[in-house]
PDB file of N, CA, C and O in Angstrom:
ATOM      1  N   MET A   1     -39.084 140.044 115.733  1.00  0.00           N
ATOM      2  CA  MET A   1     -39.254 140.838 116.935  1.00  0.00           C
ATOM      3  C   MET A   1     -38.116 140.527 117.896  1.00  0.00           C
ATOM      4  O   MET A   1     -37.650 139.391 117.986  1.00  0.00           O
ATOM      5  N   SER A   2     -37.685 141.542 118.601  1.00  0.00           N
ATOM      6  CA  SER A   2     -36.607 141.350 119.562  1.00  0.00           C
ATOM      7  C   SER A   2     -36.966 142.060 120.861  1.00  0.00           C
ATOM      8  O   SER A   2     -37.971 142.764 120.954  1.00  0.00           O
ATOM      9  N   ASP A   3     -36.126 141.857 121.842  1.00  0.00           N
ATOM     10  CA  ASP A   3     -36.336 142.528 123.121  1.00  0.00           C
ATOM     11  C   ASP A   3     -35.600 143.855 123.194  1.00  0.00           C
ATOM     12  O   ASP A   3     -35.588 144.508 124.238  1.00  0.00           O
ATOM     13  N   GLY A   4     -34.984 144.256 122.082  1.00  0.00           N
ATOM     14  CA  GLY A   4     -34.207 145.487 122.058  1.00  0.00           C
ATOM     15  C   GLY A   4     -35.039 146.708 121.711  1.00  0.00           C
ATOM     16  O   GLY A   4     -36.204 146.599 121.328  1.00  0.00           O
ATOM     17  N   VAL A   5     -34.430 147.855 121.851  1.00  0.00           N
ATOM     18  CA  VAL A   5     -35.045 149.128 121.527  1.00  0.00           C
ATOM     19  C   VAL A   5     -34.281 149.731 120.356  1.00  0.00           C
ATOM     20  O   VAL A   5     -33.051 149.774 120.365  1.00  0.00           O
ATOM     21  N   THR A   6     -35.010 150.195 119.355  1.00  0.00           N
ATOM     22  CA  THR A   6     -34.369 150.868 118.230  1.00  0.00           C
ATOM     23  C   THR A   6     -34.869 152.302 118.154  1.00  0.00           C
ATOM     24  O   THR A   6     -35.946 152.626 118.656  1.00  0.00           O
ATOM     25  N   ARG A   7     -34.085 153.143 117.530  1.00  0.00           N
ATOM     26  CA  ARG A   7     -34.443 154.553 117.379  1.00  0.00           C
ATOM     27  C   ARG A   7     -34.165 154.990 115.940  1.00  0.00           C
ATOM     28  O   ARG A   7     -33.270 155.802 115.706  1.00  0.00           O
ATOM     29  N   PRO A   8     -34.919 154.464 114.978  1.00  0.00           N
ATOM     30  CA  PRO A   8     -34.604 154.718 113.571  1.00  0.00           C
ATOM     31  C   PRO A   8     -34.800 156.169 113.126  1.00  0.00           C
ATOM     32  O   PRO A   8     -34.242 156.571 112.106  1.00  0.00           O
ATOM     33  N   TYR A   9     -35.570 156.954 113.859  1.00  0.00           N
ATOM     34  CA  TYR A   9     -35.862 158.328 113.450  1.00  0.00           C
ATOM     35  C   TYR A   9     -35.090 159.374 114.258  1.00  0.00           C
ATOM     36  O   TYR A   9     -35.260 160.570 114.021  1.00  0.00           O
ATOM     37  N   SER A  10     -34.264 158.961 115.185  1.00  0.00           N
ATOM     38  CA  SER A  10     -33.627 159.911 116.095  1.00  0.00           C
ATOM     39  C   SER A  10     -32.740 160.925 115.379  1.00  0.00           C
ATOM     40  O   SER A  10     -32.711 162.092 115.767  1.00  0.00           O
ATOM     41  N   SER A  11     -32.029 160.510 114.356  1.00  0.00           N
ATOM     42  CA  SER A  11     -31.142 161.428 113.649  1.00  0.00           C
ATOM     43  C   SER A  11     -31.926 162.516 112.911  1.00  0.00           C
ATOM     44  O   SER A  11     -31.602 163.697 113.034  1.00  0.00           O
ATOM     45  N   ILE A  12     -32.948 162.134 112.151  1.00  0.00           N
ATOM     46  CA  ILE A  12     -33.728 163.125 111.405  1.00  0.00           C
ATOM     47  C   ILE A  12     -34.546 163.990 112.358  1.00  0.00           C
ATOM     48  O   ILE A  12     -34.751 165.174 112.090  1.00  0.00           O
ATOM     49  N   MET A  13     -35.015 163.420 113.463  1.00  0.00           N
ATOM     50  CA  MET A  13     -35.771 164.219 114.430  1.00  0.00           C
ATOM     51  C   MET A  13     -34.881 165.265 115.091  1.00  0.00           C
ATOM     52  O   MET A  13     -35.323 166.390 115.325  1.00  0.00           O
ATOM     53  N   ALA A  14     -33.649 164.916 115.393  1.00  0.00           N
ATOM     54  CA  ALA A  14     -32.716 165.889 115.966  1.00  0.00           C
ATOM     55  C   ALA A  14     -32.376 166.970 114.939  1.00  0.00           C
ATOM     56  O   ALA A  14     -32.372 168.160 115.255  1.00  0.00           O
ATOM     57  N   LYS A  15     -32.093 166.544 113.717  1.00  0.00           N
ATOM     58  CA  LYS A  15     -31.728 167.488 112.654  1.00  0.00           C
ATOM     59  C   LYS A  15     -32.839 168.491 112.385  1.00  0.00           C
ATOM     60  O   LYS A  15     -32.566 169.672 112.170  1.00  0.00           O
ATOM     61  N   GLU A  16     -34.089 168.037 112.393  1.00  0.00           N
ATOM     62  CA  GLU A  16     -35.242 168.891 112.078  1.00  0.00           C
ATOM     63  C   GLU A  16     -35.905 169.483 113.327  1.00  0.00           C
ATOM     64  O   GLU A  16     -36.941 170.139 113.225  1.00  0.00           O
ATOM     65  N   ASN A  17     -35.313 169.254 114.501  1.00  0.00           N
ATOM     66  CA  ASN A  17     -35.818 169.797 115.767  1.00  0.00           C
ATOM     67  C   ASN A  17     -37.277 169.395 116.005  1.00  0.00           C
ATOM     68  O   ASN A  17     -38.105 170.228 116.370  1.00  0.00           O
ATOM     69  N   ILE A  18     -37.578 168.125 115.797  1.00  0.00           N
ATOM     70  CA  ILE A  18     -38.934 167.608 115.987  1.00  0.00           C
ATOM     71  C   ILE A  18     -39.093 167.208 117.446  1.00  0.00           C
ATOM     72  O   ILE A  18     -38.454 166.272 117.926  1.00  0.00           O
ATOM     73  N   LYS A  19     -39.964 167.942 118.142  1.00  0.00           N
ATOM     74  CA  LYS A  19     -40.241 167.667 119.554  1.00  0.00           C
ATOM     75  C   LYS A  19     -41.510 168.416 119.928  1.00  0.00           C
ATOM     76  O   LYS A  19     -41.907 169.360 119.245  1.00  0.00           O
ATOM     77  N   THR A  20     -42.136 167.998 121.002  1.00  0.00           N
ATOM     78  CA  THR A  20     -43.298 168.704 121.525  1.00  0.00           C
ATOM     79  C   THR A  20     -43.402 168.397 123.019  1.00  0.00           C
ATOM     80  O   THR A  20     -43.093 167.290 123.461  1.00  0.00           O
ATOM     81  N   VAL A  21     -43.831 169.371 123.770  1.00  0.00           N
ATOM     82  CA  VAL A  21     -43.910 169.213 125.218  1.00  0.00           C
ATOM     83  C   VAL A  21     -45.146 168.394 125.599  1.00  0.00           C
ATOM     84  O   VAL A  21     -45.079 167.542 126.485  1.00  0.00           O
ATOM     85  N   THR A  22     -46.275 168.653 124.930  1.00  0.00           N
ATOM     86  CA  THR A  22     -47.520 167.956 125.248  1.00  0.00           C
ATOM     87  C   THR A  22     -48.242 167.546 123.973  1.00  0.00           C
ATOM     88  O   THR A  22     -47.989 168.098 122.902  1.00  0.00           O
ATOM     89  N   GLU A  23     -49.131 166.585 124.092  1.00  0.00           N
ATOM     90  CA  GLU A  23     -50.050 166.153 123.046  1.00  0.00           C
ATOM     91  C   GLU A  23     -49.393 165.745 121.737  1.00  0.00           C
ATOM     92  O   GLU A  23     -50.040 165.828 120.693  1.00  0.00           O
ATOM     93  N   GLY A  24     -48.159 165.314 121.742  1.00  0.00           N
ATOM     94  CA  GLY A  24     -47.534 164.811 120.533  1.00  0.00           C
ATOM     95  C   GLY A  24     -48.088 163.439 120.176  1.00  0.00           C
ATOM     96  O   GLY A  24     -48.560 162.705 121.044  1.00  0.00           O
ATOM     97  N   LEU A  25     -48.027 163.101 118.900  1.00  0.00           N
ATOM     98  CA  LEU A  25     -48.564 161.838 118.447  1.00  0.00           C
ATOM     99  C   LEU A  25     -47.716 161.338 117.292  1.00  0.00           C
ATOM    100  O   LEU A  25     -47.302 162.120 116.436  1.00  0.00           O
ATOM    101  N   VAL A  26     -47.455 160.034 117.265  1.00  0.00           N
ATOM    102  CA  VAL A  26     -46.737 159.444 116.142  1.00  0.00           C
ATOM    103  C   VAL A  26     -47.464 158.173 115.712  1.00  0.00           C
ATOM    104  O   VAL A  26     -47.945 157.400 116.541  1.00  0.00           O
ATOM    105  N   THR A  27     -47.530 157.978 114.401  1.00  0.00           N
ATOM    106  CA  THR A  27     -48.079 156.761 113.812  1.00  0.00           C
ATOM    107  C   THR A  27     -47.029 156.208 112.868  1.00  0.00           C
ATOM    108  O   THR A  27     -46.573 156.910 111.966  1.00  0.00           O
ATOM    109  N   ILE A  28     -46.643 154.961 113.064  1.00  0.00           N
ATOM    110  CA  ILE A  28     -45.715 154.318 112.139  1.00  0.00           C
ATOM    111  C   ILE A  28     -46.541 153.767 110.990  1.00  0.00           C
ATOM    112  O   ILE A  28     -47.463 152.979 111.201  1.00  0.00           O
ATOM    113  N   LEU A  29     -46.211 154.179 109.782  1.00  0.00           N
ATOM    114  CA  LEU A  29     -46.964 153.795 108.601  1.00  0.00           C
ATOM    115  C   LEU A  29     -46.465 152.469 108.047  1.00  0.00           C
ATOM    116  O   LEU A  29     -45.388 151.993 108.406  1.00  0.00           O
ATOM    117  N   GLU A  30     -47.257 151.888 107.176  1.00  0.00           N
ATOM    118  CA  GLU A  30     -46.979 150.550 106.651  1.00  0.00           C
ATOM    119  C   GLU A  30     -45.604 150.448 105.989  1.00  0.00           C
ATOM    120  O   GLU A  30     -44.959 149.403 106.073  1.00  0.00           O
ATOM    121  N   ASN A  31     -45.151 151.508 105.340  1.00  0.00           N
ATOM    122  CA  ASN A  31     -43.857 151.465 104.651  1.00  0.00           C
ATOM    123  C   ASN A  31     -42.679 151.810 105.568  1.00  0.00           C
ATOM    124  O   ASN A  31     -41.534 151.841 105.117  1.00  0.00           O
ATOM    125  N   GLY A  32     -42.951 152.069 106.850  1.00  0.00           N
ATOM    126  CA  GLY A  32     -41.882 152.387 107.787  1.00  0.00           C
ATOM    127  C   GLY A  32     -41.695 153.869 108.043  1.00  0.00           C
ATOM    128  O   GLY A  32     -40.923 154.244 108.925  1.00  0.00           O
ATOM    129  N   ASP A  33     -42.382 154.724 107.294  1.00  0.00           N
ATOM    130  CA  ASP A  33     -42.343 156.159 107.576  1.00  0.00           C
ATOM    131  C   ASP A  33     -43.074 156.420 108.891  1.00  0.00           C
ATOM    132  O   ASP A  33     -43.798 155.560 109.392  1.00  0.00           O
ATOM    133  N   ALA A  34     -42.875 157.609 109.437  1.00  0.00           N
ATOM    134  CA  ALA A  34     -43.575 158.022 110.650  1.00  0.00           C
ATOM    135  C   ALA A  34     -44.363 159.297 110.359  1.00  0.00           C
ATOM    136  O   ALA A  34     -43.840 160.239 109.764  1.00  0.00           O
ATOM    137  N   PHE A  35     -45.615 159.314 110.781  1.00  0.00           N
ATOM    138  CA  PHE A  35     -46.456 160.512 110.714  1.00  0.00           C
ATOM    139  C   PHE A  35     -46.446 161.102 112.117  1.00  0.00           C
ATOM    140  O   PHE A  35     -46.813 160.430 113.081  1.00  0.00           O
ATOM    141  N   ILE A  36     -46.028 162.353 112.230  1.00  0.00           N
ATOM    142  CA  ILE A  36     -45.831 162.972 113.539  1.00  0.00           C
ATOM    143  C   ILE A  36     -46.648 164.244 113.650  1.00  0.00           C
ATOM    144  O   ILE A  36     -46.616 165.099 112.766  1.00  0.00           O
ATOM    145  N   GLU A  37     -47.385 164.359 114.756  1.00  0.00           N
ATOM    146  CA  GLU A  37     -48.044 165.612 115.102  1.00  0.00           C
ATOM    147  C   GLU A  37     -47.199 166.293 116.166  1.00  0.00           C
ATOM    148  O   GLU A  37     -47.045 165.785 117.277  1.00  0.00           O
ATOM    149  N   GLN A  38     -46.665 167.427 115.816  1.00  0.00           N
ATOM    150  CA  GLN A  38     -45.852 168.225 116.732  1.00  0.00           C
ATOM    151  C   GLN A  38     -46.767 169.329 117.267  1.00  0.00           C
ATOM    152  O   GLN A  38     -46.694 170.480 116.838  1.00  0.00           O
ATOM    153  N   GLN A  39     -47.625 168.950 118.208  1.00  0.00           N
ATOM    154  CA  GLN A  39     -48.734 169.774 118.672  1.00  0.00           C
ATOM    155  C   GLN A  39     -48.322 171.183 119.081  1.00  0.00           C
ATOM    156  O   GLN A  39     -48.942 172.150 118.638  1.00  0.00           O
ATOM    157  N   ASN A  40     -47.314 171.323 119.896  1.00  0.00           N
ATOM    158  CA  ASN A  40     -46.974 172.640 120.432  1.00  0.00           C
ATOM    159  C   ASN A  40     -46.438 173.608 119.384  1.00  0.00           C
ATOM    160  O   ASN A  40     -46.268 174.794 119.669  1.00  0.00           O
ATOM    161  N   TYR A  41     -46.176 173.126 118.194  1.00  0.00           N
ATOM    162  CA  TYR A  41     -45.683 173.988 117.125  1.00  0.00           C
ATOM    163  C   TYR A  41     -46.611 173.989 115.917  1.00  0.00           C
ATOM    164  O   TYR A  41     -46.253 174.527 114.869  1.00  0.00           O
ATOM    165  N   GLY A  42     -47.790 173.398 116.042  1.00  0.00           N
ATOM    166  CA  GLY A  42     -48.767 173.393 114.969  1.00  0.00           C
ATOM    167  C   GLY A  42     -48.248 172.770 113.692  1.00  0.00           C
ATOM    168  O   GLY A  42     -48.536 173.251 112.596  1.00  0.00           O
ATOM    169  N   ARG A  43     -47.484 171.701 113.830  1.00  0.00           N
ATOM    170  CA  ARG A  43     -46.807 171.111 112.665  1.00  0.00           C
ATOM    171  C   ARG A  43     -47.094 169.625 112.547  1.00  0.00           C
ATOM    172  O   ARG A  43     -47.086 168.900 113.542  1.00  0.00           O
ATOM    173  N   LEU A  44     -47.347 169.176 111.324  1.00  0.00           N
ATOM    174  CA  LEU A  44     -47.471 167.765 110.982  1.00  0.00           C
ATOM    175  C   LEU A  44     -46.319 167.416 110.056  1.00  0.00           C
ATOM    176  O   LEU A  44     -45.958 168.209 109.186  1.00  0.00           O
ATOM    177  N   LEU A  45     -45.737 166.229 110.236  1.00  0.00           N
ATOM    178  CA  LEU A  45     -44.645 165.795 109.376  1.00  0.00           C
ATOM    179  C   LEU A  45     -44.802 164.333 109.024  1.00  0.00           C
ATOM    180  O   LEU A  45     -45.349 163.541 109.791  1.00  0.00           O
ATOM    181  N   ARG A  46     -44.315 163.997 107.858  1.00  0.00           N
ATOM    182  CA  ARG A  46     -44.130 162.593 107.488  1.00  0.00           C
ATOM    183  C   ARG A  46     -42.640 162.446 107.235  1.00  0.00           C
ATOM    184  O   ARG A  46     -42.067 163.129 106.387  1.00  0.00           O
ATOM    185  N   ILE A  47     -42.022 161.539 107.990  1.00  0.00           N
ATOM    186  CA  ILE A  47     -40.580 161.364 107.871  1.00  0.00           C
ATOM    187  C   ILE A  47     -40.230 159.904 107.618  1.00  0.00           C
ATOM    188  O   ILE A  47     -40.964 158.990 107.993  1.00  0.00           O
ATOM    189  N   SER A  48     -39.097 159.718 106.978  1.00  0.00           N
ATOM    190  CA  SER A  48     -38.464 158.409 106.895  1.00  0.00           C
ATOM    191  C   SER A  48     -37.303 158.466 107.873  1.00  0.00           C
ATOM    192  O   SER A  48     -37.073 159.520 108.466  1.00  0.00           O
ATOM    193  N   PRO A  49     -36.571 157.401 108.068  1.00  0.00           N
ATOM    194  CA  PRO A  49     -35.409 157.488 108.950  1.00  0.00           C
ATOM    195  C   PRO A  49     -34.352 158.474 108.454  1.00  0.00           C
ATOM    196  O   PRO A  49     -33.482 158.881 109.224  1.00  0.00           O
ATOM    197  N   ASP A  50     -34.415 158.868 107.163  1.00  0.00           N
ATOM    198  CA  ASP A  50     -33.377 159.715 106.578  1.00  0.00           C
ATOM    199  C   ASP A  50     -33.803 161.116 106.196  1.00  0.00           C
ATOM    200  O   ASP A  50     -32.951 161.991 106.041  1.00  0.00           O
ATOM    201  N   GLN A  51     -35.121 161.360 106.038  1.00  0.00           N
ATOM    202  CA  GLN A  51     -35.525 162.669 105.521  1.00  0.00           C
ATOM    203  C   GLN A  51     -36.959 163.016 105.920  1.00  0.00           C
ATOM    204  O   GLN A  51     -37.748 162.155 106.309  1.00  0.00           O
ATOM    205  N   VAL A  52     -37.261 164.297 105.808  1.00  0.00           N
ATOM    206  CA  VAL A  52     -38.639 164.765 105.929  1.00  0.00           C
ATOM    207  C   VAL A  52     -39.254 164.624 104.549  1.00  0.00           C
ATOM    208  O   VAL A  52     -38.770 165.215 103.584  1.00  0.00           O
ATOM    209  N   ARG A  53     -40.310 163.851 104.456  1.00  0.00           N
ATOM    210  CA  ARG A  53     -40.985 163.672 103.165  1.00  0.00           C
ATOM    211  C   ARG A  53     -41.893 164.857 102.867  1.00  0.00           C
ATOM    212  O   ARG A  53     -41.944 165.333 101.733  1.00  0.00           O
ATOM    213  N   TRP A  54     -42.608 165.334 103.880  1.00  0.00           N
ATOM    214  CA  TRP A  54     -43.392 166.562 103.770  1.00  0.00           C
ATOM    215  C   TRP A  54     -43.702 167.081 105.165  1.00  0.00           C
ATOM    216  O   TRP A  54     -43.607 166.353 106.153  1.00  0.00           O
ATOM    217  N   GLU A  55     -44.070 168.342 105.223  1.00  0.00           N
ATOM    218  CA  GLU A  55     -44.508 168.929 106.484  1.00  0.00           C
ATOM    219  C   GLU A  55     -45.593 169.958 106.216  1.00  0.00           C
ATOM    220  O   GLU A  55     -45.647 170.568 105.148  1.00  0.00           O
ATOM    221  N   TYR A  56     -46.442 170.134 107.195  1.00  0.00           N
ATOM    222  CA  TYR A  56     -47.506 171.122 107.144  1.00  0.00           C
ATOM    223  C   TYR A  56     -47.460 171.908 108.440  1.00  0.00           C
ATOM    224  O   TYR A  56     -47.395 171.326 109.523  1.00  0.00           O
ATOM    225  N   VAL A  57     -47.493 173.237 108.335  1.00  0.00           N
ATOM    226  CA  VAL A  57     -47.556 174.107 109.507  1.00  0.00           C
ATOM    227  C   VAL A  57     -48.875 174.861 109.428  1.00  0.00           C
ATOM    228  O   VAL A  57     -49.187 175.465 108.403  1.00  0.00           O
ATOM    229  N   ASN A  58     -49.642 174.827 110.494  1.00  0.00           N
ATOM    230  CA  ASN A  58     -50.963 175.437 110.552  1.00  0.00           C
ATOM    231  C   ASN A  58     -50.842 176.944 110.795  1.00  0.00           C
ATOM    232  O   ASN A  58     -51.148 177.435 111.882  1.00  0.00           O
ATOM    233  N   LYS A  59     -50.395 177.663 109.773  1.00  0.00           N
ATOM    234  CA  LYS A  59     -50.198 179.116 109.895  1.00  0.00           C
ATOM    235  C   LYS A  59     -51.530 179.840 109.791  1.00  0.00           C
ATOM    236  O   LYS A  59     -52.291 179.638 108.845  1.00  0.00           O
ATOM    237  N   ILE A  60     -51.795 180.673 110.761  1.00  0.00           N
ATOM    238  CA  ILE A  60     -52.989 181.506 110.765  1.00  0.00           C
ATOM    239  C   ILE A  60     -52.665 182.869 110.173  1.00  0.00           C
ATOM    240  O   ILE A  60     -53.488 183.475 109.487  1.00  0.00           O
ATOM    241  N   SER A  61     -51.463 183.339 110.447  1.00  0.00           N
ATOM    242  CA  SER A  61     -50.966 184.584 109.870  1.00  0.00           C
ATOM    243  C   SER A  61     -49.446 184.462 109.788  1.00  0.00           C
ATOM    244  O   SER A  61     -48.883 183.420 110.122  1.00  0.00           O
ATOM    245  N   ALA A  62     -48.801 185.508 109.351  1.00  0.00           N
ATOM    246  CA  ALA A  62     -47.342 185.477 109.184  1.00  0.00           C
ATOM    247  C   ALA A  62     -46.611 185.179 110.489  1.00  0.00           C
ATOM    248  O   ALA A  62     -45.527 184.596 110.473  1.00  0.00           O
ATOM    249  N   ASP A  63     -47.194 185.574 111.615  1.00  0.00           N
ATOM    250  CA  ASP A  63     -46.509 185.360 112.891  1.00  0.00           C
ATOM    251  C   ASP A  63     -47.314 184.540 113.907  1.00  0.00           C
ATOM    252  O   ASP A  63     -46.983 184.531 115.093  1.00  0.00           O
ATOM    253  N   THR A  64     -48.372 183.851 113.449  1.00  0.00           N
ATOM    254  CA  THR A  64     -49.201 183.050 114.349  1.00  0.00           C
ATOM    255  C   THR A  64     -49.402 181.655 113.779  1.00  0.00           C
ATOM    256  O   THR A  64     -49.773 181.485 112.618  1.00  0.00           O
ATOM    257  N   VAL A  65     -49.147 180.659 114.624  1.00  0.00           N
ATOM    258  CA  VAL A  65     -49.353 179.262 114.251  1.00  0.00           C
ATOM    259  C   VAL A  65     -50.469 178.699 115.123  1.00  0.00           C
ATOM    260  O   VAL A  65     -50.444 178.848 116.344  1.00  0.00           O
ATOM    261  N   GLY A  66     -51.452 178.050 114.492  1.00  0.00           N
ATOM    262  CA  GLY A  66     -52.581 177.483 115.223  1.00  0.00           C
ATOM    263  C   GLY A  66     -52.298 176.064 115.687  1.00  0.00           C
ATOM    264  O   GLY A  66     -51.512 175.346 115.069  1.00  0.00           O
ATOM    265  N   GLU A  67     -52.929 175.672 116.757  1.00  0.00           N
ATOM    266  CA  GLU A  67     -52.786 174.313 117.275  1.00  0.00           C
ATOM    267  C   GLU A  67     -53.556 173.332 116.400  1.00  0.00           C
ATOM    268  O   GLU A  67     -54.448 173.729 115.651  1.00  0.00           O
ATOM    269  N   LEU A  68     -53.211 172.053 116.495  1.00  0.00           N
ATOM    270  CA  LEU A  68     -53.811 171.035 115.641  1.00  0.00           C
ATOM    271  C   LEU A  68     -54.730 170.073 116.387  1.00  0.00           C
ATOM    272  O   LEU A  68     -55.798 169.734 115.877  1.00  0.00           O
ATOM    273  N   HIS A  69     -54.353 169.636 117.557  1.00  0.00           N
ATOM    274  CA  HIS A  69     -55.159 168.753 118.404  1.00  0.00           C
ATOM    275  C   HIS A  69     -55.571 167.427 117.771  1.00  0.00           C
ATOM    276  O   HIS A  69     -56.639 167.323 117.169  1.00  0.00           O
ATOM    277  N   TRP A  70     -54.757 166.467 117.906  1.00  0.00           N
ATOM    278  CA  TRP A  70     -55.054 165.076 117.584  1.00  0.00           C
ATOM    279  C   TRP A  70     -55.393 164.830 116.111  1.00  0.00           C
ATOM    280  O   TRP A  70     -56.472 164.340 115.779  1.00  0.00           O
ATOM    281  N   SER A  71     -54.472 165.173 115.263  1.00  0.00           N
ATOM    282  CA  SER A  71     -54.596 164.885 113.831  1.00  0.00           C
ATOM    283  C   SER A  71     -54.367 163.403 113.589  1.00  0.00           C
ATOM    284  O   SER A  71     -53.757 162.721 114.412  1.00  0.00           O
ATOM    285  N   ARG A  72     -54.855 162.906 112.460  1.00  0.00           N
ATOM    286  CA  ARG A  72     -54.677 161.498 112.112  1.00  0.00           C
ATOM    287  C   ARG A  72     -54.239 161.379 110.663  1.00  0.00           C
ATOM    288  O   ARG A  72     -54.596 162.208 109.826  1.00  0.00           O
ATOM    289  N   TYR A  73     -53.465 160.349 110.373  1.00  0.00           N
ATOM    290  CA  TYR A  73     -53.077 160.008 109.013  1.00  0.00           C
ATOM    291  C   TYR A  73     -54.013 158.899 108.554  1.00  0.00           C
ATOM    292  O   TYR A  73     -54.091 157.847 109.189  1.00  0.00           O
ATOM    293  N   ILE A  74     -54.715 159.126 107.469  1.00  0.00           N
ATOM    294  CA  ILE A  74     -55.650 158.132 106.954  1.00  0.00           C
ATOM    295  C   ILE A  74     -55.098 157.624 105.630  1.00  0.00           C
ATOM    296  O   ILE A  74     -55.012 158.373 104.656  1.00  0.00           O
ATOM    297  N   ALA A  75     -54.730 156.365 105.598  1.00  0.00           N
ATOM    298  CA  ALA A  75     -54.193 155.741 104.389  1.00  0.00           C
ATOM    299  C   ALA A  75     -55.340 155.315 103.477  1.00  0.00           C
ATOM    300  O   ALA A  75     -56.483 155.195 103.919  1.00  0.00           O
ATOM    301  N   ALA A  76     -55.031 155.090 102.219  1.00  0.00           N
ATOM    302  CA  ALA A  76     -56.051 154.704 101.242  1.00  0.00           C
ATOM    303  C   ALA A  76     -56.806 153.453 101.674  1.00  0.00           C
ATOM    304  O   ALA A  76     -57.997 153.333 101.389  1.00  0.00           O
ATOM    305  N   ASP A  77     -56.150 152.528 102.347  1.00  0.00           N
ATOM    306  CA  ASP A  77     -56.798 151.287 102.785  1.00  0.00           C
ATOM    307  C   ASP A  77     -57.670 151.471 104.034  1.00  0.00           C
ATOM    308  O   ASP A  77     -58.409 150.562 104.411  1.00  0.00           O
ATOM    309  N   ASP A  78     -57.588 152.638 104.673  1.00  0.00           N
ATOM    310  CA  ASP A  78     -58.329 152.880 105.905  1.00  0.00           C
ATOM    311  C   ASP A  78     -59.773 153.315 105.672  1.00  0.00           C
ATOM    312  O   ASP A  78     -60.595 153.246 106.586  1.00  0.00           O
ATOM    313  N   ILE A  79     -60.087 153.760 104.462  1.00  0.00           N
ATOM    314  CA  ILE A  79     -61.414 154.319 104.207  1.00  0.00           C
ATOM    315  C   ILE A  79     -61.828 154.004 102.762  1.00  0.00           C
ATOM    316  O   ILE A  79     -61.003 154.032 101.849  1.00  0.00           O
ATOM    317  N   ASP A  80     -63.093 153.711 102.576  1.00  0.00           N
ATOM    318  CA  ASP A  80     -63.612 153.392 101.253  1.00  0.00           C
ATOM    319  C   ASP A  80     -64.076 154.683 100.581  1.00  0.00           C
ATOM    320  O   ASP A  80     -65.061 155.288 101.003  1.00  0.00           O
ATOM    321  N   LEU A  81     -63.369 155.099  99.544  1.00  0.00           N
ATOM    322  CA  LEU A  81     -63.703 156.330  98.846  1.00  0.00           C
ATOM    323  C   LEU A  81     -64.239 156.075  97.435  1.00  0.00           C
ATOM    324  O   LEU A  81     -64.256 156.984  96.606  1.00  0.00           O
ATOM    325  N   ARG A  82     -64.671 154.852  97.162  1.00  0.00           N
ATOM    326  CA  ARG A  82     -65.183 154.534  95.822  1.00  0.00           C
ATOM    327  C   ARG A  82     -66.378 155.404  95.434  1.00  0.00           C
ATOM    328  O   ARG A  82     -66.585 155.673  94.251  1.00  0.00           O
ATOM    329  N   TRP A  83     -67.157 155.841  96.402  1.00  0.00           N
ATOM    330  CA  TRP A  83     -68.323 156.662  96.138  1.00  0.00           C
ATOM    331  C   TRP A  83     -67.946 157.972  95.445  1.00  0.00           C
ATOM    332  O   TRP A  83     -68.774 158.566  94.754  1.00  0.00           O
ATOM    333  N   MET A  84     -66.713 158.422  95.625  1.00  0.00           N
ATOM    334  CA  MET A  84     -66.285 159.683  95.027  1.00  0.00           C
ATOM    335  C   MET A  84     -66.228 159.628  93.498  1.00  0.00           C
ATOM    336  O   MET A  84     -66.369 160.653  92.831  1.00  0.00           O
ATOM    337  N   LYS A  85     -66.023 158.445  92.953  1.00  0.00           N
ATOM    338  CA  LYS A  85     -65.934 158.301  91.492  1.00  0.00           C
ATOM    339  C   LYS A  85     -67.238 158.667  90.801  1.00  0.00           C
ATOM    340  O   LYS A  85     -67.232 159.060  89.634  1.00  0.00           O
ATOM    341  N   ALA A  86     -68.344 158.544  91.502  1.00  0.00           N
ATOM    342  CA  ALA A  86     -69.651 158.854  90.921  1.00  0.00           C
ATOM    343  C   ALA A  86     -70.018 160.339  91.006  1.00  0.00           C
ATOM    344  O   ALA A  86     -71.036 160.751  90.449  1.00  0.00           O
ATOM    345  N   LEU A  87     -69.218 161.135  91.683  1.00  0.00           N
ATOM    346  CA  LEU A  87     -69.515 162.553  91.821  1.00  0.00           C
ATOM    347  C   LEU A  87     -69.274 163.303  90.536  1.00  0.00           C
ATOM    348  O   LEU A  87     -68.361 162.974  89.778  1.00  0.00           O
ATOM    349  N   THR A  88     -70.088 164.312  90.286  1.00  0.00           N
ATOM    350  CA  THR A  88     -69.875 165.195  89.149  1.00  0.00           C
ATOM    351  C   THR A  88     -69.984 166.637  89.636  1.00  0.00           C
ATOM    352  O   THR A  88     -70.706 166.932  90.588  1.00  0.00           O
ATOM    353  N   CYS A  89     -69.279 167.499  88.990  1.00  0.00           N
ATOM    354  CA  CYS A  89     -69.332 168.922  89.317  1.00  0.00           C
ATOM    355  C   CYS A  89     -70.036 169.667  88.192  1.00  0.00           C
ATOM    356  O   CYS A  89     -69.693 169.500  87.021  1.00  0.00           O
ATOM    357  N   ASN A  90     -70.995 170.468  88.538  1.00  0.00           N
ATOM    358  CA  ASN A  90     -71.730 171.238  87.537  1.00  0.00           C
ATOM    359  C   ASN A  90     -71.284 172.673  87.543  1.00  0.00           C
ATOM    360  O   ASN A  90     -71.792 173.480  86.765  1.00  0.00           O
TER     361      ASN A  90
END
């Protein structure tokens, strides 16, 4: 830990025009990626310092994007899903 400030995602964020005026959210993931909610554009992204790993846009129609409001990234270690193994589909 240091007393300095780093900006490891600034280059990819500028390149991909990642910004939001209100209600933006970022979570730094265990591997160093960032999960970003770009609220004003209805977009979720997972980025590394060098690239967009994936993105989701909440498209309602060809010309309408829906808002997301406080999305969360849930990692495998965050929730116990063992119960799903017992499910069967008929």
